[in-house]
N, CA and C of each residue as an Amber inpcrd file, in Angstrom:
protein
   489
   0.8460000  -1.1820000   0.0000000   0.0000000   0.0000000   0.0000000
   0.8890000   1.2420000   0.0000000   0.5720000   2.1820000  -0.8500000
   1.3650000   3.4040000  -0.9640000   1.0850000   4.3270000   0.2180000
   2.1010000   5.0280000   0.6250000   1.9770000   6.0040000   1.7040000
   1.1680000   7.2030000   1.2080000   0.3640000   7.8210000   2.0770000
  -0.3720000   9.0120000   1.6480000   0.5520000  10.1970000   1.4120000
   1.8140000  10.0380000   1.7430000   2.7720000  11.1180000   1.5590000
   3.6340000  10.9290000   0.3210000   3.3300000   9.9380000  -0.4920000
   4.0790000   9.7140000  -1.7220000   3.6930000  10.7470000  -2.7700000
   4.6760000  11.2090000  -3.5000000   4.4590000  12.1220000  -4.6160000
   5.0870000  11.5070000  -5.8480000   4.4920000  11.7420000  -6.9840000
   5.1350000  11.3580000  -8.2350000   6.1380000  12.4560000  -8.5570000
   7.4000000  12.1140000  -8.5060000   8.4690000  13.0960000  -8.6690000
   9.0150000  13.0170000 -10.0890000   9.1780000  14.2020000 -10.6920000
   9.7350000  14.3030000 -12.0430000  10.8650000  15.3280000 -12.0140000
  11.6440000  15.3680000 -13.0820000  12.7650000  16.2990000 -13.1660000
  12.3810000  17.5700000 -13.9040000  12.7220000  18.7060000 -13.2690000
  12.6720000  20.0000000 -13.9530000  14.0910000  20.2470000 -14.4360000
  14.2270000  20.5770000 -15.7190000  15.5680000  20.6390000 -16.2960000
  16.1050000  22.0450000 -16.5180000  15.1920000  23.0360000 -16.5530000
  15.6800000  24.4060000 -16.7210000  14.5950000  25.4010000 -16.3530000
  15.0520000  26.6040000 -16.0540000  14.1650000  27.7030000 -15.7010000
  13.5030000  28.2490000 -16.9470000  12.2470000  28.6400000 -16.8300000
  11.5770000  29.3570000 -17.9170000  11.9030000  30.8300000 -17.7200000
  12.8090000  31.3470000 -18.5170000  13.2970000  32.7240000 -18.3620000
  12.1720000  33.7520000 -18.3990000  11.1010000  33.4950000 -19.1240000
  10.0100000  34.4750000 -19.2250000   9.2650000  34.6390000 -17.9110000
   9.3670000  33.6780000 -17.0090000   8.6420000  33.7810000 -15.7430000
   9.3660000  34.6550000 -14.7300000  10.6250000  34.9670000 -14.9630000
  11.4020000  35.7460000 -14.0070000  10.8160000  37.1450000 -13.8500000
  10.3670000  37.7390000 -14.9160000   9.8290000  39.0910000 -14.8520000
   8.5550000  39.1610000 -14.0210000   7.8310000  38.0720000 -13.9300000
   6.5780000  38.0590000 -13.1790000   6.7210000  37.3180000 -11.8570000
   7.9150000  37.1950000 -11.3600000   8.1490000  36.4140000 -10.1500000
   7.8330000  37.1980000  -8.8740000   7.0860000  38.3000000  -8.9920000
   6.7960000  39.1240000  -7.8190000   5.9490000  38.3840000  -6.7930000
   5.1650000  37.4120000  -7.2210000   4.3700000  36.6300000  -6.2780000
   5.2420000  35.5950000  -5.5790000   6.4300000  35.4120000  -6.0740000
   7.3300000  34.4480000  -5.4750000   7.4830000  33.1950000  -6.3060000
   6.4360000  32.7860000  -6.9790000   6.5260000  31.5480000  -7.7430000
   7.1850000  31.8060000  -9.1010000   7.5240000  30.7260000  -9.7880000
   8.2260000  30.8390000 -11.0680000   7.9780000  29.5730000 -11.8750000
   8.3610000  29.6010000 -13.1380000   8.1100000  28.4700000 -14.0380000
   9.4070000  27.7630000 -14.4150000   9.2620000  26.4610000 -14.6340000
  10.3730000  25.6330000 -15.0910000   9.8710000  24.7250000 -16.2140000
  10.8230000  24.1890000 -16.9630000  10.5120000  23.2070000 -17.9990000
  10.8700000  21.8250000 -17.4690000   9.9810000  20.8740000 -17.6810000
  10.2100000  19.4940000 -17.2580000  10.9880000  18.7540000 -18.3310000
  11.5050000  17.6050000 -17.9730000  12.2760000  16.7860000 -18.9130000
  11.4400000  16.3990000 -20.1240000  10.1110000  16.2540000 -19.9410000
   9.2530000  15.8670000 -21.0650000   8.8140000  17.0620000 -21.9190000
   9.3460000  18.2550000 -21.6250000   9.0380000  19.4390000 -22.4180000
   7.8930000  20.2910000 -21.8730000   7.1260000  19.7900000 -20.9210000
   6.0260000  20.5720000 -20.3470000   6.5840000  21.6940000 -19.4790000
   5.7600000  22.7020000 -19.2980000   6.1260000  23.8590000 -18.4780000
   5.1750000  23.8950000 -17.2850000   5.7210000  24.0750000 -16.0670000
   4.8580000  24.1920000 -14.8900000   5.3090000  25.3670000 -14.0230000
   4.3600000  25.8910000 -13.2750000   4.6290000  26.9630000 -12.3180000
   4.8030000  26.3340000 -10.9410000   5.9420000  26.6170000 -10.3060000
   6.2290000  26.0950000  -8.9750000   5.7540000  27.1190000  -7.9470000
   4.8600000  26.7020000  -7.0670000   4.1480000  27.6500000  -6.2150000
   4.5320000  27.5810000  -4.7370000   5.5730000  26.8360000  -4.3990000
   5.9330000  26.7060000  -2.9890000   7.3450000  27.1860000  -2.6580000
   7.9300000  28.0090000  -3.5310000   9.2640000  28.5270000  -3.2660000
   9.4270000  29.8530000  -3.9960000  10.1130000  30.7850000  -3.3460000
  10.3510000  32.0830000  -3.9860000  11.4670000  31.9650000  -5.0220000
  11.2980000  32.6870000  -6.1140000  12.2880000  32.6510000  -7.1840000
  13.6490000  33.1470000  -6.7110000  13.6800000  34.2610000  -5.9800000
  14.9680000  34.8340000  -5.5970000  15.7910000  33.8640000  -4.7440000
  15.1330000  33.1390000  -3.8650000  15.8280000  32.1520000  -3.0360000
  16.3140000  30.9750000  -3.8920000  15.4560000  30.5230000  -4.7960000
  15.8170000  29.4300000  -5.6940000  17.0210000  29.8250000  -6.5610000
  16.9680000  31.0230000  -7.1480000  18.0520000  31.4860000  -8.0150000
  19.3660000  31.5790000  -7.2440000  19.2880000  32.0220000  -5.9910000
  20.4940000  32.1120000  -5.1720000  21.0870000  30.7330000  -4.9120000
  20.2360000  29.7480000  -4.6520000  20.7330000  28.3820000  -4.4140000
  21.4160000  27.8260000  -5.6700000  20.8510000  28.1060000  -6.8250000
  21.4620000  27.6590000  -8.0910000  22.7950000  28.3820000  -8.3010000
  22.7860000  29.7120000  -8.1040000  23.9890000  30.5180000  -8.3040000
  25.1190000  30.0720000  -7.3730000  24.7830000  29.7570000  -6.1270000
  25.7990000  29.3520000  -5.1540000  26.1250000  27.8620000  -5.2530000
  25.4940000  27.2090000  -6.2160000  25.7090000  25.7820000  -6.4710000
  25.3320000  24.9110000  -5.2670000  24.3230000  25.3840000  -4.5040000
  23.7700000  24.5810000  -3.4140000  22.9910000  23.4000000  -4.0090000
  22.3490000  23.6370000  -5.1300000  21.6540000  22.5990000  -5.8970000
  21.9540000  22.8340000  -7.3690000  21.7710000  21.7950000  -8.1560000
  22.0090000  21.8960000  -9.5940000  20.8570000  21.2170000 -10.3280000
  20.6970000  21.5870000 -11.5640000  19.6760000  20.9480000 -12.3970000
  20.0530000  19.4970000 -12.6240000  19.1250000  18.5950000 -12.7310000
  17.6760000  18.7760000 -12.6300000  17.2190000  18.8930000 -11.1780000
  16.0980000  19.6000000 -11.0190000  15.4660000  19.7910000  -9.7140000
  14.2600000  18.8600000  -9.6420000  14.0540000  18.2500000  -8.5060000
  12.9090000  17.3440000  -8.3190000  11.6520000  18.1510000  -8.0170000
  10.5910000  17.8720000  -8.7680000   9.3110000  18.5650000  -8.5950000
   8.1770000  17.5450000  -8.6980000   7.0180000  17.9500000  -8.2620000
   5.8210000  17.1340000  -8.4510000   4.7510000  18.0180000  -9.0740000
   4.0040000  17.4590000  -9.9960000   2.9360000  18.2010000 -10.6700000
   1.6460000  17.9620000  -9.9030000   1.0110000  19.0640000  -9.4710000
  -0.2650000  18.9430000  -8.7580000  -1.4120000  18.7700000  -9.7450000
  -1.4670000  19.6690000 -10.7000000  -2.5050000  19.6260000 -11.7200000
  -2.1010000  20.5400000 -12.8700000  -2.4020000  20.0960000 -14.0590000
  -2.1420000  20.9000000 -15.2510000  -0.7450000  21.5110000 -15.2290000
  -0.6830000  22.8020000 -14.9980000   0.5900000  23.5100000 -15.0870000
   1.0550000  24.0530000 -13.7480000   0.6320000  23.4310000 -12.6500000
   0.9980000  23.8740000 -11.3040000   1.7220000  22.7390000 -10.5870000
   2.8390000  23.0710000  -9.9290000   3.5960000  22.0390000  -9.2340000
   4.3240000  22.5750000  -8.0200000   5.0210000  21.6640000  -7.3600000
   5.7720000  21.9800000  -6.1500000   7.2140000  21.5190000  -6.2970000
   8.1330000  22.2980000  -5.7680000   9.5040000  21.8320000  -5.6220000
   9.4800000  20.7960000  -4.5080000  10.0830000  19.6520000  -4.7130000
  10.1360000  18.6120000  -3.6710000  11.4830000  17.9010000  -3.7220000
  12.5270000  18.6890000  -3.7560000  13.8780000  18.1640000  -3.9000000
  14.5240000  17.9920000  -2.5340000  14.9060000  16.7720000  -2.1660000
  15.4880000  16.5490000  -0.8400000  16.8310000  17.2490000  -0.6300000
  17.4470000  17.7240000  -1.6840000  18.7190000  18.4490000  -1.5340000
  18.5100000  19.8590000  -0.9960000  17.2800000  20.3530000  -1.0680000
  16.9740000  21.7140000  -0.6200000  16.5240000  21.6560000   0.8370000
  17.1170000  22.4960000   1.6640000  16.7830000  22.5250000   3.0920000
  15.3040000  22.8670000   3.2860000  14.7000000  22.2520000   4.2840000
  13.2790000  22.4720000   4.5760000  12.9700000  23.9470000   4.8160000
  13.8890000  24.6860000   5.4020000  13.6690000  26.1010000   5.6990000
  13.5160000  26.9500000   4.4370000  13.9320000  26.4240000   3.3010000
  13.8440000  27.1830000   2.0460000  12.4660000  27.0910000   1.3950000
  11.6680000  26.1470000   1.8170000  10.3240000  25.9990000   1.2570000
   9.3650000  26.9360000   1.9670000   8.4050000  27.4660000   1.2060000
   7.3350000  28.2480000   1.8240000   6.4880000  27.3380000   2.6960000
   5.8900000  27.8900000   3.7150000   4.9050000  27.1670000   4.5050000
   3.5180000  27.3620000   3.9380000   3.4300000  27.9680000   2.7430000
   2.1590000  28.2600000   2.0930000   2.3670000  28.1760000   0.5880000
   1.2740000  28.1920000  -0.1450000   1.3450000  28.1680000  -1.6180000
   0.9560000  29.5440000  -2.1550000   1.5070000  29.9160000  -3.2910000
   1.1710000  31.2010000  -3.9100000  -0.3360000  31.2600000  -4.1380000
  -0.9980000  32.2130000  -3.5120000  -2.4550000  32.3200000  -3.6040000
  -2.9140000  32.9110000  -4.9300000  -1.9980000  33.5400000  -5.6520000
  -2.3630000  34.1190000  -6.9460000  -2.3080000  33.0890000  -8.0720000
  -1.4490000  32.1040000  -7.9380000  -1.2170000  31.1650000  -9.0300000
  -1.7330000  29.7520000  -8.7740000  -2.0580000  29.4320000  -7.5300000
  -2.5430000  28.1010000  -7.1920000  -4.0610000  28.0740000  -7.2940000
  -4.6340000  27.1190000  -8.0140000  -6.0970000  27.0090000  -8.0280000
  -6.6280000  26.9000000  -6.5970000  -7.7270000  27.5870000  -6.3060000
  -8.2580000  27.6770000  -4.9470000  -8.4740000  26.3090000  -4.3080000
  -8.9320000  25.3370000  -5.0830000  -9.2100000  24.0240000  -4.4880000
  -7.9410000  23.2520000  -4.1250000  -6.7760000  23.7220000  -4.5630000
  -5.5190000  23.0810000  -4.1880000  -4.8530000  23.7600000  -2.9920000
  -5.3790000  24.9160000  -2.5910000  -4.8110000  25.5990000  -1.4380000
  -5.1310000  24.8280000  -0.1640000  -4.2220000  24.8300000   0.8080000
  -4.5290000  24.2230000   2.1080000  -5.7420000  24.9300000   2.7250000
  -6.4650000  24.2380000   3.5610000  -7.6900000  24.7720000   4.1330000
  -7.4500000  26.0910000   4.8650000  -6.3110000  26.2460000   5.5290000
  -6.0430000  27.4920000   6.2450000  -5.9030000  28.6660000   5.2790000
  -5.3020000  28.4480000   4.1290000  -5.1880000  29.5130000   3.1340000
  -6.5280000  29.8050000   2.4840000  -7.3230000  28.7770000   2.2560000
  -8.6500000  28.9990000   1.6820000  -9.5060000  29.8010000   2.6440000
  -9.4120000  29.4920000   3.9380000 -10.1600000  30.2430000   4.9400000
  -9.6940000  31.6970000   4.9600000  -8.3860000  31.9150000   4.9240000
  -7.8390000  33.2720000   4.9050000  -8.3820000  34.0500000   3.7060000
  -8.3610000  33.4390000   2.5280000  -8.8710000  34.1020000   1.3240000
 -10.3700000  34.3700000   1.4400000 -11.1270000  33.4170000   2.0030000
 -12.5630000  33.5940000   2.1990000 -12.8220000  34.7990000   3.1050000
 -12.1050000  34.8630000   4.2330000 -12.3170000  35.9690000   5.1630000
 -11.8830000  37.2990000   4.5570000 -10.8060000  37.2850000   3.8110000
 -10.3440000  38.4850000   3.1210000 -11.4080000  38.9670000   2.1350000
 -11.9680000  38.0560000   1.3850000 -13.0180000  38.3800000   0.4210000
 -14.2530000  38.9340000   1.1370000 -14.6070000  38.3470000   2.2800000
 -15.7750000  38.7990000   3.0330000 -15.5770000  40.2160000   3.5610000
 -14.3450000  40.5730000   3.9100000 -14.0890000  41.9360000   4.3870000
 -14.2200000  42.9460000   3.2530000 -13.8380000  42.5460000   2.0620000
 -13.9280000  43.4410000   0.9080000 -15.3690000  43.5410000   0.4210000
 -16.0470000  42.4070000   0.3550000 -17.4290000  42.3450000  -0.1100000
 -18.2890000  41.6990000   0.9640000 -18.6250000  42.4500000   2.0300000
 -19.4140000  41.8290000   3.1030000 -20.7690000  41.3640000   2.5890000
 -21.2750000  40.2560000   3.1220000 -22.5720000  39.7620000   2.6630000
 -23.6950000  40.7120000   3.0550000 -24.7050000  40.7540000   2.2370000
 -25.9010000  41.5150000   2.5780000 -26.6520000  40.7290000   3.6350000
 -27.6040000  41.3560000   4.3580000 -28.3640000  40.5960000   5.3630000
 -29.0180000  39.3440000   4.7870000 -29.4370000  39.4040000   3.5410000
 -30.0780000  38.2430000   2.9260000 -29.0810000  37.1210000   2.6590000
 -27.8200000  37.4720000   2.4280000 -26.7880000  36.4810000   2.1250000
 -26.0360000  36.0060000   3.3590000 -26.2730000  36.6450000   4.4870000
 -25.5120000  36.3590000   5.6880000 -25.6500000  34.9070000   6.1130000
 -24.6070000  34.4130000   6.7380000 -24.6340000  33.0540000   7.2540000
 -25.3140000  32.9980000   8.6190000 -25.6820000  34.1610000   9.1470000
 -26.3220000  34.2240000  10.4590000 -27.7150000  33.6110000  10.3650000
 -28.0260000  32.7120000  11.2930000 -29.3150000  32.0360000  11.2720000
 -30.3800000  32.7700000  12.0700000 -29.9840000  33.8470000  12.7640000
 -30.9490000  34.5770000  13.5780000 -31.7360000  35.5590000  12.7270000
 -32.9840000  35.7850000  13.1090000 -33.8170000  36.7410000  12.3860000
 -33.4070000  38.1660000  12.7110000 -32.7640000  38.3850000  13.8230000
 -32.3930000  39.7280000  14.2500000 -30.9160000  39.9910000  13.9380000
 -30.5970000  39.9870000  12.6550000 -29.2190000  40.1270000  12.1820000
 -28.5360000  41.3440000  12.7780000 -29.2230000  42.4640000  12.8070000
 -28.5840000  43.6770000  13.2910000 -28.1970000  43.5650000  14.7620000
 -28.8990000  42.7540000  15.5190000 -28.6010000  42.6170000  16.9420000
 -27.5020000  41.6030000  17.1970000 -27.4750000  40.5230000  16.4640000
 -26.5010000  39.4700000  16.8010000 -25.1730000  39.6230000  16.0880000
 -25.1450000  40.1960000  14.9080000 -23.9020000  40.2150000  14.1440000
 -23.2590000  41.5900000  14.0210000 -24.0440000  42.6340000  13.9910000
 -23.4490000  43.9380000  13.7290000 -23.5980000  44.9130000  14.8700000
 -24.5820000  44.7590000  15.7100000 -24.8150000  45.7410000  16.7640000
 -24.7800000  45.1250000  18.1520000 -24.0950000  44.0230000  18.3060000
 -24.0160000  43.4130000  19.6260000 -23.1780000  44.3150000  20.5290000
 -23.3680000  44.2370000  21.8480000 -22.6730000  45.1400000  22.7600000
 -21.1600000  45.1680000  22.5760000 -20.5340000  44.0480000  22.2670000
 -19.0760000  44.0220000  22.1300000 -18.5950000  44.1030000  20.7030000
 -19.4960000  44.4120000  19.7530000 -19.0980000  44.3460000  18.3450000
 -18.0000000  45.3320000  17.9900000 -18.0040000  46.5530000  18.5590000
 -16.9610000  47.5250000  18.2540000 -15.6160000  47.0610000  18.8110000
 -15.6180000  46.5150000  20.0240000 -14.3720000  46.0060000  20.5970000
 -13.8590000  44.8200000  19.7780000 -14.7580000  43.9510000  19.3700000
 -14.3770000  42.8100000  18.5520000 -13.7940000  43.2760000  17.2320000
 -14.4320000  44.2760000  16.6250000 -13.9480000  44.8120000  15.3580000
 -12.5320000  45.3730000  15.5300000 -12.2720000  46.0920000  16.6400000
 -10.9400000  46.6480000  16.8790000  -9.9130000  45.5430000  17.0760000
 -10.2840000  44.5020000  17.8260000  -9.3640000  43.3850000  18.0250000
  -9.0610000  42.6810000  16.7190000 -10.0670000  42.5420000  15.8640000
  -9.8680000  41.8100000  14.6160000  -9.0400000  42.5910000  13.6200000
  -8.8580000  43.8960000  13.8480000  -8.0390000  44.7050000  12.9520000
  -6.5910000  44.7520000  13.4130000  -6.2040000  43.7970000  14.2450000
  -4.8270000  43.7250000  14.7370000  -3.8590000  43.4270000  13.6240000
  -2.6010000  43.2810000  13.9590000  -1.5870000  43.0450000  12.9180000
  -1.8310000  41.7240000  12.2050000  -1.6310000  41.7490000  10.9180000
  -1.7710000  40.5480000  10.0940000  -0.5500000  39.6630000  10.3210000
  -0.7260000  38.3630000  10.2060000   0.4080000  37.4570000  10.2680000
   1.1430000  37.5390000   8.9510000   2.4000000  37.9340000   8.9800000
   3.1600000  38.0070000   7.7380000   3.8230000  36.6780000   7.4200000
   4.0040000  35.8490000   8.4280000   4.6170000  34.5460000   8.2250000
   3.6510000  33.4760000   8.7070000   3.6160000  32.3500000   8.0540000
   2.7500000  31.2700000   8.5390000   3.2660000  30.7400000   9.8700000
   2.3680000  30.2180000  10.6750000   2.7630000  29.6250000  11.9390000
   3.5710000  28.3730000  11.6410000   4.6830000  28.2390000  12.3110000
   5.5620000  27.0980000  12.0660000   4.8470000  25.8030000  12.4200000
   5.0890000  24.7710000  11.6460000   4.4710000  23.4940000  11.9540000
   4.9850000  23.0090000  13.2950000   4.0830000  22.4450000  14.0610000
   4.4460000  21.9830000  15.3710000   4.3320000  23.0530000  16.4430000
   4.0540000  24.3060000  16.0410000   3.8980000  25.3760000  17.0300000
   2.6230000  25.1370000  17.8140000   2.6370000  25.5080000  19.0720000
   1.4670000  25.3110000  19.9080000   0.8990000  26.6510000  20.3160000
  -0.3980000  26.7360000  20.3530000  -1.0790000  27.9310000  20.8020000
  -1.4080000  27.7230000  22.2610000  -1.0250000  28.6810000  23.0940000
  -1.2890000  28.5510000  24.5140000  -2.6900000  29.0210000  24.8140000
  -3.4460000  28.2070000  25.5350000  -4.7990000  28.6080000  25.8980000
  -4.7360000  29.4700000  27.1470000  -5.7240000  30.3390000  27.2890000
  -5.8310000  31.1850000  28.4640000  -4.8600000  32.3490000  28.4770000
  -4.2770000  32.6890000  27.3170000  -3.3440000  33.7990000  27.2510000
  -4.0720000  35.0260000  26.8170000
């Protein structure tokens, strides 16, 4: 029986030079040994280019194709710290994003386009009282506008309760 952590690994043989100009999201494109082109969404281009330049790794690079033209770097020669703890949200199809990133995008979208009372997920008939005008709603709103997490929480990190 195959492990649920097995990936079909293929070789990426060279960088797609045209993707460098658009690498602002962090991801970049490579050409596979079979001639296909995929976008790697779990590593920043600048870090990858530095590793190649410093000869920390050399072509071919091990990658796995998630779907169509989207893939992940999965080369054991690259230190774990060099991989993103998240996938590029601009280039990864939404259904391939981890649930935490999908939730983040959902909440971000809801802040930009809040639901109308008719679309609200609130099951109460008194929407204005339970969701928008509750006694602590202003304090809650201020707390929720705190600093955004710029880095993902490290795997294995624990959240302390009662803090």
